[in-house]
Residue frames as a rotation matrix with the C-alpha (Angstrom) as fourth column:
MET 1
0.453 0.890 0.051 14.55
0.391 -0.250 0.886 -8.66
0.801 -0.381 -0.461 -14.42
PRO 2
-0.277 -0.583 0.764 15.55
-0.426 -0.638 -0.641 -6.18
0.861 -0.503 -0.071 -11.69
THR 3
0.098 0.247 -0.964 15.67
0.695 0.676 0.244 -7.22
0.712 -0.694 -0.106 -8.04
LEU 4
0.286 0.004 0.958 15.32
-0.623 -0.759 0.189 -5.64
0.728 -0.651 -0.215 -4.62
ASN 5
-0.565 -0.444 -0.696 16.88
0.317 0.662 -0.679 -6.85
0.762 -0.604 -0.233 -1.41
ILE 6
0.176 0.678 0.714 14.26
-0.667 -0.451 0.593 -6.90
0.724 -0.581 0.373 1.34
GLN 7
0.553 -0.016 0.833 15.36
-0.793 0.297 0.532 -8.25
-0.256 -0.955 0.152 4.71
GLY 8
-0.312 -0.859 0.406 18.16
-0.617 0.508 0.601 -10.28
-0.723 -0.062 -0.688 3.12
THR 9
-0.039 0.370 0.928 15.99
0.523 0.799 -0.296 -11.80
-0.851 0.474 -0.225 0.37
GLU 10
-0.902 -0.240 -0.359 16.40
-0.196 -0.515 0.834 -10.96
-0.385 0.823 0.418 -3.32
LEU 11
-0.027 0.959 0.281 12.94
0.462 0.261 -0.848 -10.35
-0.887 0.107 -0.450 -4.79
HIS 12
-0.820 -0.252 0.514 12.24
0.562 -0.181 0.807 -9.76
-0.110 0.951 0.290 -8.48
TYR 13
0.104 0.869 -0.483 9.97
0.225 -0.494 -0.840 -7.14
-0.969 -0.021 -0.247 -9.93
ASP 14
-0.019 -0.018 1.000 9.07
0.998 0.059 0.020 -6.03
-0.059 0.998 0.017 -13.43
GLU 15
-0.876 -0.408 -0.256 9.93
0.399 -0.913 0.088 -2.48
-0.270 -0.025 0.963 -14.49
LYS 16
-0.607 0.721 0.335 6.44
0.105 -0.345 0.933 -2.10
0.788 0.601 0.134 -15.99
ASP 17
0.272 0.729 -0.628 5.07
0.743 0.256 0.618 -2.40
0.611 -0.635 -0.472 -12.44
ILE 18
-0.743 -0.582 -0.330 6.87
0.663 -0.571 -0.485 0.68
0.093 -0.579 0.810 -11.08
LEU 19
0.405 0.911 -0.076 4.42
0.893 -0.376 0.246 3.03
0.196 -0.167 -0.966 -9.38
THR 20
-0.619 -0.546 0.565 4.79
0.432 -0.837 -0.335 6.80
0.656 0.036 0.754 -9.20
PHE 21
0.337 0.625 -0.705 3.69
0.940 -0.261 0.218 8.73
-0.048 -0.736 -0.675 -6.11
LYS 22
0.235 -0.256 0.938 3.96
0.482 -0.807 -0.341 12.40
0.844 0.532 -0.066 -7.12
GLU 23
0.415 -0.026 0.909 3.80
-0.613 -0.746 0.259 13.59
0.672 -0.665 -0.326 -3.51
GLY 24
-0.724 -0.663 -0.189 5.37
-0.341 0.583 -0.738 10.50
0.600 -0.470 -0.648 -1.96
LEU 25
-0.038 0.681 -0.731 3.73
0.680 0.554 0.480 8.89
0.732 -0.479 -0.485 1.03
ILE 26
0.792 0.377 0.479 2.51
-0.079 -0.716 0.693 10.80
0.605 -0.587 -0.538 4.07
GLY 27
0.831 -0.524 0.185 5.58
-0.311 -0.163 0.936 11.83
-0.461 -0.836 -0.299 6.05
LEU 28
-0.051 -0.844 0.533 7.86
0.352 0.485 0.801 10.36
-0.935 0.229 0.273 3.35
PRO 29
0.707 0.454 -0.541 7.65
-0.261 -0.544 -0.797 12.80
-0.657 0.705 -0.267 0.41
GLN 30
-0.150 -0.875 -0.460 10.96
-0.885 -0.089 0.457 11.55
-0.441 0.476 -0.761 -1.01
LEU 31
-0.665 -0.033 0.746 9.50
0.088 0.989 0.122 8.11
-0.741 0.147 -0.655 -1.77
GLN 32
-0.025 0.660 -0.751 8.08
-0.737 -0.520 -0.432 8.76
-0.676 0.543 0.499 -5.22
ARG 33
0.019 0.012 -1.000 9.02
-0.829 0.560 -0.010 5.61
0.560 0.828 0.021 -7.14
MET 34
-0.353 -0.034 0.935 7.87
-0.759 0.595 -0.265 2.36
-0.547 -0.803 -0.236 -5.59
VAL 35
-0.382 0.248 -0.890 6.92
-0.621 0.645 0.446 -1.16
0.685 0.723 -0.093 -6.57
ILE 36
0.413 0.558 0.720 4.64
-0.881 0.444 0.161 -3.76
-0.230 -0.701 0.675 -5.02
VAL 37
-0.429 -0.669 -0.608 6.52
-0.714 0.663 -0.225 -7.02
0.553 0.337 -0.762 -4.55
ARG 38
0.748 0.663 -0.023 5.13
-0.555 0.644 0.526 -10.42
0.364 -0.381 0.850 -3.62
GLN 39
-0.568 -0.823 0.014 6.97
-0.706 0.478 -0.523 -12.79
0.424 -0.307 -0.852 -1.29
SER 40
0.001 0.654 -0.756 5.37
-0.089 0.753 0.652 -16.17
0.996 0.067 0.059 -0.62
ALA 41
-0.617 -0.339 -0.710 6.58
0.604 0.373 -0.704 -16.15
0.504 -0.863 -0.026 3.01
ILE 42
-0.911 0.251 -0.326 4.33
0.088 -0.654 -0.751 -13.20
-0.402 -0.713 0.574 3.90
GLU 43
-0.732 0.680 -0.047 1.33
-0.219 -0.168 0.961 -13.69
0.646 0.714 0.272 1.59
PRO 44
0.336 0.517 0.787 -1.37
0.938 -0.260 -0.230 -12.42
0.086 0.815 -0.572 1.51
LEU 45
0.668 -0.197 -0.718 0.63
0.123 -0.922 0.367 -9.41
-0.734 -0.333 -0.591 2.68
LEU 46
0.675 -0.411 0.613 2.85
0.663 -0.029 -0.748 -7.61
0.325 0.911 0.252 0.20
TRP 47
-0.190 -0.765 -0.615 5.89
0.771 -0.504 0.389 -5.33
-0.608 -0.401 0.686 0.17
LEU 48
0.925 0.225 0.308 5.65
0.362 -0.771 -0.525 -1.73
0.119 0.597 -0.794 -1.03
ALA 49
0.248 -0.952 -0.181 9.32
0.823 0.108 0.558 -1.12
-0.512 -0.287 0.810 -1.74
SER 50
0.733 -0.073 -0.676 11.02
-0.200 -0.974 -0.111 2.16
-0.650 0.216 -0.728 -2.53
LEU 51
0.562 -0.599 0.571 13.19
0.822 0.325 -0.467 2.49
0.094 0.731 0.675 -5.60
ASP 52
0.626 -0.288 0.725 14.35
-0.073 -0.947 -0.314 5.91
0.776 0.144 -0.614 -4.36
GLU 53
0.125 -0.559 0.820 15.79
-0.980 -0.199 0.014 4.79
0.155 -0.805 -0.573 -1.01
GLU 54
-0.203 -0.298 -0.933 17.49
-0.295 0.927 -0.232 1.43
0.934 0.228 -0.276 -0.82
GLY 55
-0.860 -0.184 -0.477 16.28
0.297 0.580 -0.759 -0.74
0.416 -0.794 -0.444 2.03
VAL 56
-0.736 0.674 0.067 12.95
-0.529 -0.510 -0.678 1.05
-0.423 -0.535 0.732 2.54
ALA 57
-0.679 0.588 -0.439 9.99
-0.055 0.556 0.829 -1.31
0.732 0.587 -0.346 2.24
LEU 58
-0.546 0.613 0.572 6.60
-0.818 -0.241 -0.522 -1.27
-0.182 -0.752 0.633 3.95
VAL 59
-0.900 0.400 0.171 4.30
0.407 0.914 0.001 -4.20
-0.156 0.071 -0.985 4.55
VAL 60
-0.614 0.752 -0.242 0.93
-0.770 -0.637 -0.026 -3.56
-0.174 0.170 0.970 2.94
ALA 61
-0.654 0.523 0.547 -2.32
0.419 0.852 -0.313 -5.43
-0.630 0.025 -0.776 2.38
GLU 62
-0.823 0.546 0.158 -4.82
-0.045 -0.339 0.940 -5.10
0.567 0.766 0.303 -0.43
THR 63
-0.838 0.393 0.379 -7.66
-0.506 -0.298 -0.810 -3.94
-0.205 -0.870 0.448 1.78
HIS 64
0.091 0.949 -0.301 -10.61
-0.983 0.133 0.124 -5.42
0.158 0.284 0.946 -0.10
GLY 65
-0.092 -0.200 -0.975 -9.06
-0.280 0.945 -0.168 -8.87
0.956 0.258 -0.143 0.21
ILE 66
-0.763 -0.262 -0.591 -9.01
0.437 0.463 -0.771 -8.76
0.476 -0.847 -0.239 4.01
PHE 67
-0.641 0.642 -0.421 -11.87
0.137 -0.444 -0.885 -6.35
-0.755 -0.625 0.197 4.71
PRO 68
-0.635 0.351 0.688 -14.48
0.772 0.294 0.563 -7.09
-0.005 0.889 -0.458 1.97
SER 69
0.444 0.896 -0.009 -16.83
0.896 -0.444 0.017 -4.33
0.011 -0.016 -1.000 3.15
TYR 70
-0.070 -0.555 -0.829 -14.09
0.421 -0.770 0.480 -1.66
-0.904 -0.316 0.288 3.23
ALA 71
0.118 0.188 0.975 -15.01
0.984 -0.155 -0.089 0.85
0.134 0.970 -0.203 0.53
PRO 72
-0.154 -0.207 -0.966 -13.40
0.523 -0.847 0.098 4.23
-0.838 -0.490 0.239 1.18
ALA 73
0.721 0.402 0.564 -14.44
0.692 -0.413 -0.591 7.08
-0.005 0.817 -0.577 -1.06
LEU 74
-0.449 -0.859 0.246 -11.86
0.866 -0.487 -0.117 9.50
0.221 0.161 0.962 -2.37
PRO 75
-0.103 0.396 -0.912 -12.55
0.537 -0.750 -0.386 12.94
-0.837 -0.530 -0.135 -0.88
ALA 76
0.696 0.492 0.524 -14.11
0.699 -0.295 -0.652 15.24
-0.166 0.820 -0.548 -3.48
ASP 77
0.933 -0.347 -0.097 -11.49
-0.353 -0.934 -0.062 17.94
-0.069 0.092 -0.993 -2.83
CYS 78
0.415 -0.807 0.421 -8.62
0.122 0.508 0.853 15.47
-0.902 -0.302 0.309 -3.10
ASN 79
0.642 -0.308 -0.702 -6.07
-0.758 -0.392 -0.522 16.40
-0.114 0.867 -0.485 -5.75
LEU 80
0.599 -0.362 0.714 -4.59
0.031 0.902 0.431 13.11
-0.800 -0.236 0.551 -6.93
HIS 81
-0.095 -0.769 -0.632 -2.50
-0.668 -0.421 0.613 14.55
-0.738 0.481 -0.474 -9.78
GLY 82
0.057 0.185 -0.981 -4.05
-0.973 0.229 -0.013 12.48
0.222 0.956 0.193 -12.55
LEU 83
-0.637 -0.300 0.711 -4.10
-0.562 0.811 -0.161 9.26
-0.528 -0.502 -0.685 -10.55
LEU 84
-0.246 0.662 0.707 -7.32
0.369 0.739 -0.563 8.07
-0.896 0.122 -0.427 -12.12
GLU 85
-0.983 0.095 -0.154 -8.59
-0.177 -0.323 0.930 8.09
0.039 0.942 0.334 -15.67
GLU 86
-0.219 0.973 -0.067 -12.26
-0.970 -0.210 0.118 8.08
0.101 0.091 0.991 -16.67
GLY 87
0.650 0.640 -0.410 -13.92
-0.586 0.766 0.265 4.90
0.484 0.068 0.873 -15.37
ASP 88
-0.262 -0.843 -0.469 -10.80
-0.137 0.514 -0.847 3.79
0.955 -0.158 -0.250 -13.48
THR 89
0.880 0.452 0.145 -11.26
-0.235 0.151 0.960 2.06
0.412 -0.879 0.240 -10.12
PRO 90
-0.013 -0.976 0.217 -8.17
-0.804 -0.119 -0.583 2.20
0.594 -0.182 -0.783 -7.94
VAL 91
0.269 -0.072 -0.960 -6.82
0.471 0.880 0.067 -0.69
0.840 -0.470 0.271 -5.91
THR 92
0.558 0.002 0.830 -6.64
-0.599 -0.691 0.405 0.23
0.574 -0.723 -0.385 -2.22
PHE 93
0.031 -0.639 -0.768 -3.83
0.473 0.687 -0.552 -0.81
0.881 -0.346 0.324 0.11
GLY 94
0.908 0.155 0.389 -3.34
-0.266 -0.502 0.823 -0.30
0.323 -0.851 -0.415 3.82
ILE 95
-0.145 -0.989 0.041 0.02
-0.538 0.044 -0.842 -0.09
0.831 -0.145 -0.538 5.56
VAL 96
0.739 0.369 -0.564 0.38
0.144 0.731 0.667 -2.94
0.658 -0.574 0.487 8.04
LEU 97
0.057 -0.683 0.728 2.11
-0.907 -0.341 -0.249 -2.59
0.418 -0.646 -0.639 11.39
ILE 98
0.453 -0.020 -0.891 3.55
0.126 0.991 0.042 -5.95
0.883 -0.131 0.451 12.39
VAL 99
0.288 -0.317 0.904 4.27
-0.907 -0.392 0.151 -6.27
0.306 -0.864 -0.401 16.09
PRO 100
-0.723 -0.691 0.015 6.09
-0.657 0.680 -0.325 -9.03
0.215 -0.245 -0.945 18.02
GLU 101
-0.585 0.654 0.479 2.76
0.115 0.652 -0.750 -10.45
-0.803 -0.383 -0.457 19.19
TRP 102
-0.995 0.036 0.094 1.49
0.090 -0.103 0.991 -10.91
0.046 0.994 0.100 15.63
GLN 103
-0.294 0.952 -0.082 -2.11
0.943 0.303 0.137 -11.25
0.155 -0.037 -0.987 16.86
LYS 104
0.275 0.349 -0.896 -1.96
0.595 -0.794 -0.127 -7.55
-0.756 -0.498 -0.426 17.74
SER 105
-0.802 -0.558 0.212 -0.78
0.484 -0.399 0.779 -6.43
-0.350 0.728 0.590 14.27
THR 106
0.161 0.869 -0.468 -2.87
0.325 -0.495 -0.806 -3.69
-0.932 -0.023 -0.361 12.68
VAL 107
-0.415 -0.202 0.887 -3.59
0.909 -0.138 0.393 -2.06
0.043 0.970 0.241 9.34
ASN 108
-0.696 0.114 -0.709 -4.11
0.089 -0.966 -0.242 1.64
-0.712 -0.232 0.662 8.68
LEU 109
-0.256 0.710 0.656 -7.54
0.964 0.242 0.114 2.04
-0.078 0.661 -0.746 7.07
ARG 110
0.517 0.453 -0.727 -7.73
0.503 -0.847 -0.170 5.78
-0.693 -0.278 -0.666 7.78
ALA 111
0.274 -0.505 -0.819 -4.91
-0.673 -0.709 0.212 6.70
-0.687 0.493 -0.534 5.38
PRO 112
0.565 0.001 0.825 -5.15
0.350 0.906 -0.240 4.18
-0.748 0.424 0.511 2.52
ILE 113
-0.560 -0.718 -0.414 -2.92
-0.286 -0.302 0.909 4.08
-0.778 0.628 -0.037 -0.51
PHE 114
0.645 0.761 0.076 -4.85
-0.089 0.173 -0.981 4.30
-0.759 0.626 0.179 -3.79
VAL 115
-0.559 -0.829 -0.025 -3.14
-0.200 0.105 0.974 2.86
-0.805 0.550 -0.225 -6.88
SER 116
0.550 0.666 -0.504 -4.33
-0.660 -0.024 -0.751 2.93
-0.512 0.746 0.427 -10.48
ALA 117
0.157 -0.450 0.879 -3.40
0.343 0.860 0.379 -0.22
-0.926 0.242 0.289 -12.39
ARG 118
0.745 0.204 0.635 -3.87
0.663 -0.128 -0.737 1.75
-0.068 0.971 -0.231 -15.62
THR 119
0.856 -0.354 0.378 -1.77
-0.187 -0.892 -0.413 4.84
0.483 0.282 -0.829 -14.94
LYS 120
0.238 -0.757 -0.609 0.70
0.765 0.532 -0.362 3.20
0.598 -0.380 0.706 -12.49
ARG 121
-0.479 -0.303 0.824 0.23
-0.223 -0.865 -0.449 6.23
0.849 -0.399 0.347 -10.23
GLY 122
0.014 0.458 -0.889 -0.57
0.817 0.507 0.274 6.16
0.576 -0.730 -0.367 -6.56
ALA 123
-0.339 -0.075 0.938 -1.40
-0.365 -0.908 -0.205 8.44
0.867 -0.411 0.281 -3.67
GLN 124
-0.567 0.196 -0.800 -1.88
0.770 0.472 -0.430 8.07
0.293 -0.860 -0.418 0.05
VAL 125
-0.329 0.593 0.735 -4.89
-0.149 -0.801 0.579 9.96
0.932 0.081 0.352 1.34
ILE 126
-0.979 0.150 -0.141 -6.08
0.157 0.102 -0.982 10.72
-0.133 -0.983 -0.124 4.87
LEU 127
-0.397 0.909 0.128 -9.81
0.591 0.147 0.793 10.08
0.702 0.391 -0.595 4.85
PRO 128
-0.661 0.189 0.726 -11.97
-0.478 -0.852 -0.214 12.72
0.578 -0.489 0.654 6.53
ASP 129
0.416 0.890 -0.186 -14.42
-0.479 0.388 0.787 10.05
0.773 -0.239 0.588 7.70
ASN 130
-0.272 -0.504 0.820 -13.77
-0.960 0.076 -0.271 8.90
0.075 -0.860 -0.504 11.29
ALA 131
0.750 0.656 0.083 -15.36
-0.659 0.752 0.020 5.53
-0.049 -0.070 0.996 10.48
TYR 132
0.739 -0.545 -0.396 -11.94
0.219 0.751 -0.623 4.04
0.637 0.374 0.674 9.72
SER 133
0.916 -0.401 0.006 -9.09
-0.061 -0.125 0.990 3.47
-0.396 -0.908 -0.139 12.14
VAL 134
0.378 -0.881 -0.283 -5.33
-0.850 -0.210 -0.483 3.91
0.366 0.424 -0.829 11.79
GLY 135
-0.688 -0.652 0.319 -4.96
-0.725 0.606 -0.326 0.77
0.019 -0.456 -0.890 13.91
GLU 136
0.439 0.888 -0.136 -7.58
-0.893 0.448 0.041 -1.69
0.097 0.103 0.990 12.67
PRO 137
-0.081 -0.488 0.869 -6.73
-0.556 0.745 0.367 -5.19
-0.827 -0.454 -0.332 13.95
LEU 138
-0.576 -0.159 -0.802 -5.83
-0.773 0.424 0.471 -7.67
0.265 0.892 -0.367 11.24
PRO 139
0.634 0.771 -0.063 -8.21
-0.726 0.621 0.297 -10.60
0.268 -0.142 0.953 11.04
LEU 140
0.147 -0.604 0.783 -6.63
-0.732 0.466 0.497 -13.44
-0.666 -0.646 -0.374 13.04
ALA 141
0.712 0.161 0.683 -7.25
0.241 0.858 -0.453 -15.88
-0.660 0.487 0.572 10.19
LEU 142
0.918 -0.393 -0.044 -4.93
-0.225 -0.428 -0.875 -13.77
0.326 0.814 -0.482 8.04
ALA 143
0.175 -0.919 0.352 -1.98
-0.949 -0.253 -0.187 -14.16
0.261 -0.301 -0.917 10.36
ALA 144
0.537 0.092 0.839 -2.55
-0.540 0.801 0.258 -17.84
-0.648 -0.592 0.480 11.11
């Protein structure tokens, strides 16, 4: 089983879980092959680790798990390069910004990452709806 080194810790992942981001992430177009990795020390948060650039890993959260009412709609004009198949419902993740005063950590709900469990493809999309914030505070119970 392959491993990644994230902050000095060897974490295992399965090759069948590799995700493809055809356009990369926003501002990081070179990051096209990534994997979501669990680490018990940061759960329920997860790592979104690059397989294209060693040492690049983002903290993410599955948004529905921490914001049950969060239900962003994919923009109709959004070209997701075959991300979804008929009847597929993507899993939505938000990039988490951890700050020294953890109570002030935030998650980006305005530019979520959509991932299809079926196709193993993902895309980050900037939502046109101003209802969501790029700096939504994490629920304090999550960080406790």
